[in-house]
PDB file of N, CA, C and O in Angstrom, chain B, residues numbered from 101:
ATOM      1  N   MET B 101     140.844 160.764  73.493  1.00  0.00           N
ATOM      2  CA  MET B 101     139.946 159.957  72.684  1.00  0.00           C
ATOM      3  C   MET B 101     138.656 159.719  73.463  1.00  0.00           C
ATOM      4  O   MET B 101     138.692 159.306  74.623  1.00  0.00           O
ATOM      5  N   MET B 102     137.535 159.978  72.831  1.00  0.00           N
ATOM      6  CA  MET B 102     136.248 159.769  73.490  1.00  0.00           C
ATOM      7  C   MET B 102     135.743 158.364  73.199  1.00  0.00           C
ATOM      8  O   MET B 102     135.864 157.863  72.082  1.00  0.00           O
ATOM      9  N   SER B 103     135.172 157.736  74.228  1.00  0.00           N
ATOM     10  CA  SER B 103     134.588 156.414  74.010  1.00  0.00           C
ATOM     11  C   SER B 103     133.169 156.581  73.487  1.00  0.00           C
ATOM     12  O   SER B 103     132.537 157.617  73.692  1.00  0.00           O
ATOM     13  N   LYS B 104     132.682 155.564  72.818  1.00  0.00           N
ATOM     14  CA  LYS B 104     131.315 155.598  72.312  1.00  0.00           C
ATOM     15  C   LYS B 104     130.342 155.471  73.469  1.00  0.00           C
ATOM     16  O   LYS B 104     130.657 154.858  74.489  1.00  0.00           O
ATOM     17  N   GLY B 105     129.161 156.050  73.310  1.00  0.00           N
ATOM     18  CA  GLY B 105     128.134 155.935  74.322  1.00  0.00           C
ATOM     19  C   GLY B 105     127.627 154.510  74.411  1.00  0.00           C
ATOM     20  O   GLY B 105     127.690 153.754  73.442  1.00  0.00           O
ATOM     21  N   LYS B 106     127.131 154.156  75.563  1.00  0.00           N
ATOM     22  CA  LYS B 106     126.581 152.822  75.793  1.00  0.00           C
ATOM     23  C   LYS B 106     125.079 152.950  76.004  1.00  0.00           C
ATOM     24  O   LYS B 106     124.608 153.913  76.609  1.00  0.00           O
ATOM     25  N   HIS B 107     124.335 151.977  75.504  1.00  0.00           N
ATOM     26  CA  HIS B 107     122.885 151.964  75.636  1.00  0.00           C
ATOM     27  C   HIS B 107     122.447 150.628  76.211  1.00  0.00           C
ATOM     28  O   HIS B 107     122.927 149.573  75.797  1.00  0.00           O
ATOM     29  N   VAL B 108     121.527 150.684  77.173  1.00  0.00           N
ATOM     30  CA  VAL B 108     120.933 149.468  77.734  1.00  0.00           C
ATOM     31  C   VAL B 108     119.577 149.301  77.062  1.00  0.00           C
ATOM     32  O   VAL B 108     118.716 150.177  77.148  1.00  0.00           O
ATOM     33  N   VAL B 109     119.398 148.166  76.393  1.00  0.00           N
ATOM     34  CA  VAL B 109     118.178 147.933  75.618  1.00  0.00           C
ATOM     35  C   VAL B 109     117.590 146.563  75.934  1.00  0.00           C
ATOM     36  O   VAL B 109     118.323 145.636  76.279  1.00  0.00           O
ATOM     37  N   PRO B 110     116.265 146.430  75.817  1.00  0.00           N
ATOM     38  CA  PRO B 110     115.654 145.105  76.029  1.00  0.00           C
ATOM     39  C   PRO B 110     116.178 144.109  74.999  1.00  0.00           C
ATOM     40  O   PRO B 110     116.459 144.467  73.856  1.00  0.00           O
ATOM     41  N   HIS B 111     116.302 142.865  75.420  1.00  0.00           N
ATOM     42  CA  HIS B 111     116.830 141.796  74.570  1.00  0.00           C
ATOM     43  C   HIS B 111     115.991 140.554  74.830  1.00  0.00           C
ATOM     44  O   HIS B 111     115.425 140.411  75.914  1.00  0.00           O
ATOM     45  N   SER B 112     115.902 139.664  73.867  1.00  0.00           N
ATOM     46  CA  SER B 112     115.087 138.455  74.031  1.00  0.00           C
ATOM     47  C   SER B 112     115.536 137.596  75.208  1.00  0.00           C
ATOM     48  O   SER B 112     114.749 136.811  75.737  1.00  0.00           O
ATOM     49  N   GLU B 113     116.795 137.738  75.620  1.00  0.00           N
ATOM     50  CA  GLU B 113     117.317 136.947  76.740  1.00  0.00           C
ATOM     51  C   GLU B 113     117.537 137.783  77.992  1.00  0.00           C
ATOM     52  O   GLU B 113     118.178 137.315  78.933  1.00  0.00           O
ATOM     53  N   GLY B 114     117.021 139.015  78.028  1.00  0.00           N
ATOM     54  CA  GLY B 114     117.165 139.881  79.202  1.00  0.00           C
ATOM     55  C   GLY B 114     117.399 141.319  78.777  1.00  0.00           C
ATOM     56  O   GLY B 114     116.567 141.922  78.100  1.00  0.00           O
ATOM     57  N   TRP B 115     118.549 141.866  79.184  1.00  0.00           N
ATOM     58  CA  TRP B 115     118.909 143.243  78.856  1.00  0.00           C
ATOM     59  C   TRP B 115     120.293 143.261  78.226  1.00  0.00           C
ATOM     60  O   TRP B 115     121.206 142.582  78.696  1.00  0.00           O
ATOM     61  N   ALA B 116     120.445 144.038  77.163  1.00  0.00           N
ATOM     62  CA  ALA B 116     121.709 144.091  76.439  1.00  0.00           C
ATOM     63  C   ALA B 116     122.355 145.462  76.573  1.00  0.00           C
ATOM     64  O   ALA B 116     121.671 146.477  76.704  1.00  0.00           O
ATOM     65  N   VAL B 117     123.675 145.476  76.538  1.00  0.00           N
ATOM     66  CA  VAL B 117     124.444 146.715  76.480  1.00  0.00           C
ATOM     67  C   VAL B 117     125.026 146.800  75.075  1.00  0.00           C
ATOM     68  O   VAL B 117     125.736 145.902  74.624  1.00  0.00           O
ATOM     69  N   LYS B 118     124.709 147.900  74.392  1.00  0.00           N
ATOM     70  CA  LYS B 118     125.200 148.103  73.032  1.00  0.00           C
ATOM     71  C   LYS B 118     125.993 149.393  72.977  1.00  0.00           C
ATOM     72  O   LYS B 118     125.662 150.366  73.655  1.00  0.00           O
ATOM     73  N   SER B 119     127.043 149.398  72.167  1.00  0.00           N
ATOM     74  CA  SER B 119     127.783 150.626  71.908  1.00  0.00           C
ATOM     75  C   SER B 119     126.989 151.457  70.916  1.00  0.00           C
ATOM     76  O   SER B 119     126.292 150.920  70.055  1.00  0.00           O
ATOM     77  N   GLU B 120     127.099 152.751  71.043  1.00  0.00           N
ATOM     78  CA  GLU B 120     126.407 153.655  70.141  1.00  0.00           C
ATOM     79  C   GLU B 120     126.799 153.350  68.701  1.00  0.00           C
ATOM     80  O   GLU B 120     127.986 153.291  68.381  1.00  0.00           O
ATOM     81  N   GLY B 121     125.820 153.156  67.838  1.00  0.00           N
ATOM     82  CA  GLY B 121     126.065 152.871  66.429  1.00  0.00           C
ATOM     83  C   GLY B 121     126.289 151.405  66.103  1.00  0.00           C
ATOM     84  O   GLY B 121     126.405 151.045  64.931  1.00  0.00           O
ATOM     85  N   ALA B 122     126.350 150.550  67.120  1.00  0.00           N
ATOM     86  CA  ALA B 122     126.587 149.118  66.892  1.00  0.00           C
ATOM     87  C   ALA B 122     125.279 148.402  66.591  1.00  0.00           C
ATOM     88  O   ALA B 122     124.221 148.796  67.081  1.00  0.00           O
ATOM     89  N   SER B 123     125.357 147.357  65.791  1.00  0.00           N
ATOM     90  CA  SER B 123     124.153 146.579  65.497  1.00  0.00           C
ATOM     91  C   SER B 123     124.014 145.387  66.438  1.00  0.00           C
ATOM     92  O   SER B 123     122.918 144.853  66.611  1.00  0.00           O
ATOM     93  N   ARG B 124     125.132 144.967  67.051  1.00  0.00           N
ATOM     94  CA  ARG B 124     125.106 143.812  67.958  1.00  0.00           C
ATOM     95  C   ARG B 124     125.395 144.252  69.387  1.00  0.00           C
ATOM     96  O   ARG B 124     126.101 145.232  69.624  1.00  0.00           O
ATOM     97  N   ALA B 125     124.837 143.513  70.320  1.00  0.00           N
ATOM     98  CA  ALA B 125     125.075 143.793  71.731  1.00  0.00           C
ATOM     99  C   ALA B 125     126.480 143.368  72.127  1.00  0.00           C
ATOM    100  O   ALA B 125     126.993 142.361  71.640  1.00  0.00           O
ATOM    101  N   SER B 126     127.098 144.140  73.011  1.00  0.00           N
ATOM    102  CA  SER B 126     128.421 143.759  73.504  1.00  0.00           C
ATOM    103  C   SER B 126     128.302 142.717  74.604  1.00  0.00           C
ATOM    104  O   SER B 126     129.215 141.917  74.808  1.00  0.00           O
ATOM    105  N   ARG B 127     127.174 142.726  75.316  1.00  0.00           N
ATOM    106  CA  ARG B 127     126.951 141.740  76.380  1.00  0.00           C
ATOM    107  C   ARG B 127     125.472 141.739  76.757  1.00  0.00           C
ATOM    108  O   ARG B 127     124.796 142.760  76.634  1.00  0.00           O
ATOM    109  N   VAL B 128     124.967 140.585  77.219  1.00  0.00           N
ATOM    110  CA  VAL B 128     123.565 140.440  77.614  1.00  0.00           C
ATOM    111  C   VAL B 128     123.512 140.011  79.078  1.00  0.00           C
ATOM    112  O   VAL B 128     124.286 139.160  79.515  1.00  0.00           O
ATOM    113  N   PHE B 129     122.591 140.610  79.828  1.00  0.00           N
ATOM    114  CA  PHE B 129     122.433 140.337  81.258  1.00  0.00           C
ATOM    115  C   PHE B 129     121.005 139.923  81.562  1.00  0.00           C
ATOM    116  O   PHE B 129     120.081 140.233  80.809  1.00  0.00           O
ATOM    117  N   GLU B 130     120.833 139.218  82.673  1.00  0.00           N
ATOM    118  CA  GLU B 130     119.497 138.803  83.093  1.00  0.00           C
ATOM    119  C   GLU B 130     118.682 139.977  83.611  1.00  0.00           C
ATOM    120  O   GLU B 130     117.472 140.035  83.391  1.00  0.00           O
ATOM    121  N   THR B 131     119.338 140.925  84.304  1.00  0.00           N
ATOM    122  CA  THR B 131     118.600 142.044  84.886  1.00  0.00           C
ATOM    123  C   THR B 131     119.053 143.374  84.296  1.00  0.00           C
ATOM    124  O   THR B 131     120.189 143.526  83.847  1.00  0.00           O
ATOM    125  N   GLN B 132     118.139 144.319  84.312  1.00  0.00           N
ATOM    126  CA  GLN B 132     118.446 145.655  83.821  1.00  0.00           C
ATOM    127  C   GLN B 132     119.500 146.313  84.715  1.00  0.00           C
ATOM    128  O   GLN B 132     120.368 147.036  84.227  1.00  0.00           O
ATOM    129  N   ARG B 133     119.424 146.065  86.002  1.00  0.00           N
ATOM    130  CA  ARG B 133     120.372 146.647  86.951  1.00  0.00           C
ATOM    131  C   ARG B 133     121.814 146.226  86.631  1.00  0.00           C
ATOM    132  O   ARG B 133     122.728 147.049  86.660  1.00  0.00           O
ATOM    133  N   GLU B 134     122.005 144.938  86.326  1.00  0.00           N
ATOM    134  CA  GLU B 134     123.341 144.443  85.967  1.00  0.00           C
ATOM    135  C   GLU B 134     123.838 145.102  84.678  1.00  0.00           C
ATOM    136  O   GLU B 134     125.006 145.474  84.570  1.00  0.00           O
ATOM    137  N   ALA B 135     122.937 145.239  83.708  1.00  0.00           N
ATOM    138  CA  ALA B 135     123.305 145.842  82.429  1.00  0.00           C
ATOM    139  C   ALA B 135     123.699 147.305  82.609  1.00  0.00           C
ATOM    140  O   ALA B 135     124.671 147.762  82.008  1.00  0.00           O
ATOM    141  N   ILE B 136     122.955 148.036  83.425  1.00  0.00           N
ATOM    142  CA  ILE B 136     123.268 149.445  83.671  1.00  0.00           C
ATOM    143  C   ILE B 136     124.621 149.580  84.353  1.00  0.00           C
ATOM    144  O   ILE B 136     125.425 150.437  83.984  1.00  0.00           O
ATOM    145  N   SER B 137     124.872 148.741  85.340  1.00  0.00           N
ATOM    146  CA  SER B 137     126.146 148.781  86.055  1.00  0.00           C
ATOM    147  C   SER B 137     127.315 148.538  85.097  1.00  0.00           C
ATOM    148  O   SER B 137     128.309 149.264  85.127  1.00  0.00           O
ATOM    149  N   TYR B 138     127.192 147.523  84.256  1.00  0.00           N
ATOM    150  CA  TYR B 138     128.241 147.202  83.278  1.00  0.00           C
ATOM    151  C   TYR B 138     128.413 148.357  82.281  1.00  0.00           C
ATOM    152  O   TYR B 138     129.536 148.754  81.971  1.00  0.00           O
ATOM    153  N   GLY B 139     127.307 148.882  81.789  1.00  0.00           N
ATOM    154  CA  GLY B 139     127.363 149.973  80.817  1.00  0.00           C
ATOM    155  C   GLY B 139     128.054 151.203  81.370  1.00  0.00           C
ATOM    156  O   GLY B 139     128.822 151.857  80.664  1.00  0.00           O
ATOM    157  N   ARG B 140     127.788 151.521  82.620  1.00  0.00           N
ATOM    158  CA  ARG B 140     128.442 152.676  83.248  1.00  0.00           C
ATOM    159  C   ARG B 140     129.945 152.454  83.368  1.00  0.00           C
ATOM    160  O   ARG B 140     130.729 153.369  83.115  1.00  0.00           O
ATOM    161  N   GLU B 141     130.350 151.253  83.751  1.00  0.00           N
ATOM    162  CA  GLU B 141     131.780 150.947  83.867  1.00  0.00           C
ATOM    163  C   GLU B 141     132.475 151.078  82.511  1.00  0.00           C
ATOM    164  O   GLU B 141     133.585 151.603  82.426  1.00  0.00           O
ATOM    165  N   GLN B 142     131.823 150.603  81.459  1.00  0.00           N
ATOM    166  CA  GLN B 142     132.424 150.628  80.126  1.00  0.00           C
ATOM    167  C   GLN B 142     132.451 152.032  79.527  1.00  0.00           C
ATOM    168  O   GLN B 142     133.287 152.320  78.671  1.00  0.00           O
ATOM    169  N   ALA B 143     131.557 152.901  79.962  1.00  0.00           N
ATOM    170  CA  ALA B 143     131.469 154.244  79.401  1.00  0.00           C
ATOM    171  C   ALA B 143     132.558 155.170  79.940  1.00  0.00           C
ATOM    172  O   ALA B 143     132.799 156.240  79.381  1.00  0.00           O
ATOM    173  N   ILE B 144     133.205 154.764  81.011  1.00  0.00           N
ATOM    174  CA  ILE B 144     134.238 155.621  81.628  1.00  0.00           C
ATOM    175  C   ILE B 144     135.538 155.515  80.859  1.00  0.00           C
ATOM    176  O   ILE B 144     136.523 156.158  81.221  1.00  0.00           O
TER     177      ILE B 144
END
């Protein structure tokens, strides 16, 4: 089973990680670096 891709996008409260095709963010972070790290972990 393949997991959906993750995207790091700007958010009004920092940076958000969204699943591909999702309308809502799965989590919001203060820094882009934190969001990228989380997104990579979730994409595995």
